[in-house]
N, C-alpha and C positions, 0 to 999 in steps of 0.2 A: 328169679328162676335159678334153680340149682344147675350148676355146670358140672358135668361128669368127666373125669379123666378115666379112660378105659384101659384096663390092664391088657397086656399083649394077648393073652388067651381069649379074653372077651372080644377084642378086635377081630381076631381070626374067626371065632365062632359067628360073630355078627355079620361079617362080610360074606361068609360062606353060607349063611342061613342055616347053620348047623343046629340039629335038634338038641345038642348038649347045652345050648344057650338057654338058661331058664326063662320061662315066660315073664317073670318079674323083671329080669334084666332087659328083655325086649321092650317091655312097657316103659321102663325108665329111660332107655335110649331114645325111644320114639317121643317121649314127653319132655325131654330136657336137651339142652345143648350138650353134644357129645364131642369130646376132644381126644385126640390120639397123639401121644408123645413121639417125637422123632426117636427117642430111646427105644420105643417098641419096634420101629423099623430096623434099628441097629441090632436089637436082640434077635429079631427074625433072621436078619442077614447072617449073624454069627451062628445061630443054630442050623441054618441051611448049610453053611460052609463046613461045619463039623459033622454033618449027616444026621442031626437030631430032629430035623424038621423038613418036610417037603412043602415048600411054598416059594413064591417068587416075590422077594421083598420090594422090587420095583413095581410089580403089579399091585401089591397090597397098597403101597403108597399112592399109586394112581387111582385106586378105587376109593380112597378116603373122601375126597370132595364130592364125587357123584353120589356117595352114600350118605351125605349130609354131615360128615365128620370134619372137624377143624383140626389142622395139624399144629402141634405146639413144639416149637424149637427148644432145644436144651440150651440154657444160658449158664454163664459162669455162676450166677446166683444160685441156680438149681444145683449145680455140681458142688459148690461150697457148702450148701445146706446139708448135704449127705453127712458131712463130718460131725454135725451136732445131733444127728438122730441117735436114739437109743439103739442098741444092737439086738433088736427083737428078731431080725431077719438078716441073713447073710448075703442073699442074692443081690448083686450090685444093680441090676436093672430094676428090681422091685424097690430097692432103697431110693433110687433116683426118681421113680414114679411117686413114691411117698413124699420126697423132698419137693417135687414139682407141685403136688397137690397142696402142700402146705404153703408154698410160696405164692401160688396163684389162686388160693382159696377155692380149690376144686374138691369134689368128692371123688375119691378113687374107687371105681367099681371093679371088684375083683372076685374071683372064686377061691382065692388063696386065703384060707382061714388063718394062716400064720401071720398075716398082716394086721389082724384085728387089734393087737396091742398098741398099734400106732394111733388109735383113738377114733374120734367121731368123724374125721375126714375120710375114713375107710369104710366102705359099704361092702359087706360080704354077701354074695348072692349064691 
């Protein structure tokens, strides 16, 4: 079974039941194991603290398990793997998600087309 690592925006849309989450993404999340990185919670917390996002990072984290999402911690291996990624994308959170998807053999589900150059482990929806 394919295991999906959800990009931060996908997590927020999925938890909120937002209409911007494409039908294909909903189906993939329902049909596969969906995983959320601790880096996404960190990204949400930072964006909230600088006024770029209206969300409660603690509430998002608490909603993961009841929503059927598994939380993936960030390890030293994940962090170190960022150094060997090609510089297709400069966002540090996205680069960490790509590194985690490679290290853990996950498919990164994202709406960010700029991540496509990272290859087959990235699924743009």
